[in-house]
C-alpha positions in Angstrom: 82.6 99.2 29.7 80.6 96.6 31.7 82.1 95.9 35.1 81.1 92.9 37.1 81.3 93.1 40.8 81.2 89.5 41.9 79.9 88.5 45.3 78.2 91.9 45.4 75.9 91.0 48.3 75.1 94.1 50.2 78.3 96.0 49.3 76.5 99.2 48.3 79.3 101.7 49.1 81.7 99.6 47.0 79.2 99.3 44.2 78.6 103.0 44.1 82.3 103.8 44.2 82.9 101.4 41.3 80.1 103.2 39.4 81.7 106.6 40.0 85.1 105.3 38.9 83.8 103.7 35.7 81.8 106.8 34.7 84.9 108.9 35.0 86.3 106.8 32.1 83.2 106.2 30.1 79.9 108.1 30.5 77.9 105.0 29.3 79.7 102.5 31.5 77.5 99.9 33.3 78.0 98.1 36.6 76.7 94.5 36.9 76.2 93.2 40.4 76.8 89.4 40.5 76.0 87.1 43.3 75.1 83.4 43.8 72.3 84.3 46.2 69.0 85.9 45.3 67.6 88.3 46.3 70.5 90.5 47.4 70.5 94.2 48.3 73.0 95.1 45.6 70.6 94.2 42.8 68.6 97.3 43.5 71.7 99.6 43.1 73.4 98.2 40.0 72.6 98.8 36.4 72.0 95.0 36.0 72.0 92.0 38.3 73.4 88.6 37.4 72.3 85.7 39.6 75.5 83.9 38.8 76.8 80.4 39.6 79.2 79.8 42.5 82.7 80.7 41.5 84.3 77.3 41.1 85.8 75.2 38.3 82.8 73.0 37.9 80.7 76.1 37.0 83.4 77.6 34.7 81.5 76.9 31.5 78.3 78.4 32.8 80.2 81.4 34.1 81.8 82.0 30.7 78.3 81.8 29.1 77.1 84.5 31.5 80.1 86.7 31.0 79.4 86.6 27.3 75.6 87.2 27.8 76.2 90.2 29.9 79.1 91.4 27.7 81.4 91.8 30.7 84.6 93.7 30.0 86.0 93.9 33.6 85.7 91.7 36.7 86.4 92.9 40.3 86.2 90.1 42.8 85.2 91.2 46.3 85.3 88.1 48.5 88.3 86.2 49.8 86.9 82.8 48.8 86.7 83.7 45.1 90.0 85.4 44.6 91.9 82.3 43.7 89.2 81.2 41.2 89.3 84.5 39.3 93.1 84.7 39.4 93.4 81.3 37.9 91.1 82.4 35.0 92.8 85.7 34.5 95.0 84.9 31.5 92.3 82.9 29.7 89.7 85.6 30.2 92.0 88.2 28.9 92.2 86.3 25.6 88.4 86.8 25.5 88.8 90.6 26.1 87.9 90.5 29.8 90.1 92.1 32.3 90.2 90.5 35.8 91.5 93.0 38.3 93.1 90.7 40.9 96.6 89.8 42.0 98.6 86.7 40.9 97.7 83.3 42.3 100.8 82.8 44.4 100.4 86.2 46.1 96.7 85.6 46.9 97.6 82.2 48.3 100.2 83.7 50.5 97.8 86.4 51.9 95.0 83.8 52.4 97.3 81.5 54.4 98.0 83.4 57.6 100.6 80.9 58.7 102.6 81.3 55.5 102.1 85.1 55.6 103.6 85.2 59.1 106.8 83.7 57.9 107.8 86.5 55.5 110.8 88.6 56.4 110.4 92.3 56.7 112.1 95.4 58.1 113.0 94.9 61.8 110.7 97.9 62.7 107.8 96.5 60.7 107.3 93.0 62.2 104.7 90.5 61.0 103.1 89.0 64.1 104.3 85.4 64.6 101.8 82.6 63.9 101.8 79.1 65.5 99.9 76.0 64.8 100.1 75.1 68.6 100.5 77.6 71.4 103.8 77.5 73.3 105.4 79.5 76.2 106.2 82.6 74.1 103.0 84.4 75.1 100.6 84.7 78.0 97.6 85.8 75.9 96.6 84.7 72.5 94.5 85.5 69.5 93.0 82.5 67.8 91.7 82.7 64.3 91.1 80.5 61.2 94.3 79.9 59.3 92.6 80.4 55.9 90.1 83.0 54.7 88.6 85.9 56.7 90.6 86.6 59.8 87.6 87.8 61.8 85.7 84.5 61.4 85.1 83.0 64.8 88.0 85.1 66.2 89.1 84.5 69.8 90.7 87.5 71.3 93.0 88.0 74.4 92.7 84.4 75.6 94.9 82.4 78.0 96.5 79.3 76.7 93.8 77.1 78.1 91.0 79.4 76.8 92.7 79.4 73.4 92.9 75.7 73.2 89.2 75.4 74.2 88.2 78.0 71.6 90.2 76.3 68.9 88.0 73.2 69.2 85.2 75.2 67.4 87.5 76.0 64.5 88.4 74.1 61.3 92.1 75.1 61.1 93.0 77.2 64.1 96.0 79.5 64.2 97.6 81.1 67.3 99.1 84.5 67.5 100.5 86.4 70.5 98.1 89.1 71.7 99.6 92.5 71.2 98.1 95.5 73.1 97.9 98.6 70.9 96.0 100.6 68.4 94.7 98.8 65.3 95.1 100.5 61.9 94.2 99.6 58.4 96.2 100.7 55.4 94.3 101.2 52.1 96.8 101.0 49.2 97.0 100.5 45.5 99.8 99.0 43.4 100.2 99.1 39.7 100.6 96.0 37.4 104.4 96.0 38.2 103.7 96.0 41.9 104.8 99.6 42.4 103.0 101.4 45.2 101.2 104.5 43.9 99.5 105.6 47.1 98.3 104.6 50.5 96.5 106.1 53.5 96.2 104.9 57.1 93.0 104.8 59.1 92.1 103.9 62.7 89.4 101.2 63.1 87.5 103.0 65.8 84.6 100.6 65.9 84.7 97.2 64.3 81.6 94.9 63.9 81.7 91.5 62.2 85.3 92.1 61.1 84.5 95.4 59.3 85.0 99.0 60.4 81.8 100.8 61.3 83.6 103.9 62.3 87.0 104.7 60.7 89.2 107.8 60.8 92.2 108.7 58.6 95.5 109.3 60.4 98.8 110.7 59.1 101.6 108.3 60.0 104.5 109.2 57.7 107.0 107.4 60.0 105.7 104.1 58.7 105.5 105.0 55.0 108.7 103.5 53.8 108.2 100.2 55.7 104.7 99.9 54.3 105.9 100.5 50.8 108.7 98.0 51.1 106.4 95.3 52.4 103.6 95.7 49.9 106.0 95.8 46.9 107.9 92.8 48.4 104.7 90.8 48.3 104.3 91.6 44.6 100.7 92.7 45.1 98.7 94.5 42.4 95.5 96.7 42.5 93.6 97.5 45.7 94.9 95.9 49.0 94.3 96.4 52.7 97.0 95.9 55.2 96.0 95.3 58.9 98.4 96.3 61.7 98.8 97.2 65.3 100.9 100.0 66.8 102.1 99.2 70.3 103.0 101.5 73.1 106.6 101.7 71.8 105.3 102.8 68.4 106.4 99.5 66.9 104.4 98.5 63.9 103.1 94.9 64.0 101.6 93.5 60.8 98.5 91.3 61.3 97.6 90.3 57.8 97.0 91.6 54.2 93.9 91.3 52.1 94.6 91.3 48.4 91.3 93.0 47.5 89.2 96.1 48.1 88.3 96.3 51.8 84.9 96.8 53.5 85.8 100.4 54.5 88.2 101.1 51.7 85.8 103.7 50.3 87.3 105.9 53.0 90.7 105.4 51.2 89.1 106.7 48.0 87.7 109.7 49.8 91.2 110.4 51.2 92.9 110.2 47.8 93.7 106.6 47.1 91.5 106.4 44.0 92.0 102.6 43.7 89.0 101.5 41.6 89.5 104.3 39.1 93.3 103.6 38.8 92.6 99.9 38.3 90.1 100.5 35.5 92.3 103.2 33.9 95.4 101.0 33.9 93.4 98.2 32.2 92.7 100.6 29.4 96.4 101.4 28.9 96.2 104.8 30.5 99.5 106.0 31.9 99.0 105.7 35.6 102.0 107.8 36.4 100.2 110.8 34.9 97.2 110.4 37.3 97.8 112.3 40.5 97.8 110.9 44.0 96.8 113.8 46.3 96.2 112.5 49.8 93.6 114.5 51.9 95.3 117.0 54.2 92.5 117.0 56.8 91.3 114.1 59.0 88.3 112.3 57.5 85.9 110.2 59.6 83.7 107.5 58.0 80.6 106.2 59.7 78.9 103.1 58.2 75.1 103.0 58.9 72.0 101.3 57.6 69.7 103.1 55.2 66.4 102.6 53.4 65.5 102.5 49.7 61.9 102.8 48.5 61.0 101.6 45.0 
């Protein structure tokens, strides 16, 4: 087993979690960190580093050469901008004996397009926050974000209509959503190849920096379990996903967006029992996933992300 983590960058916790998952299946498994930049931090933590081409169709032939050279058996994309590329190549690469662990193209497209995602119908008590291409009179305060890609990019938060319109001038494709006061949560989940939810955990995003949780804490919210399950399965997602939501003062759950990939702080999900990377690799090897236990942690777990040093 040789697993490529593409766009590995400085994602050391993800790289290490992937290594642990692979070694549980094969003691000689190797993890290859791939990135189009060089140098990157992850190259010092992987078994091998591949300075790979950008993930686009014009580089497809060069990428296939590299996959063969490094004898890649599995690919785990980790960046929103590459999900569609790998999903489009999923069937062709499978014929070459390479498993790409990513959702289907149409699902990824829906999750990447926040305007389209906001149109989906859900349970009345599990609302997706509306999204507008132009602000109207429906809200006093707005959140302004890019319609496509990472939601935290150039985010404008709690803005008046005039402030929102001014902020939008700095964006490529602005999207407006009503600002909802409440507690933000993330849901780390994993769904099998038939889009059946195996397990999920909720966590508070206590401190967020550059769109990723620096301090997170698991929280037990069973009252939302059925709604979360229904929504994720309705989307036909597979593998690791992260759902972002806000709980308002009336305990109403408002869905912000869904990332069809492993999240920046999803290692906390693994620690709390959602063994998503292991389940993905195991399923790809025809292991009966239903026989693998999901045992969520009973105690609260707090995760703190911090910088560290490595000396060589």
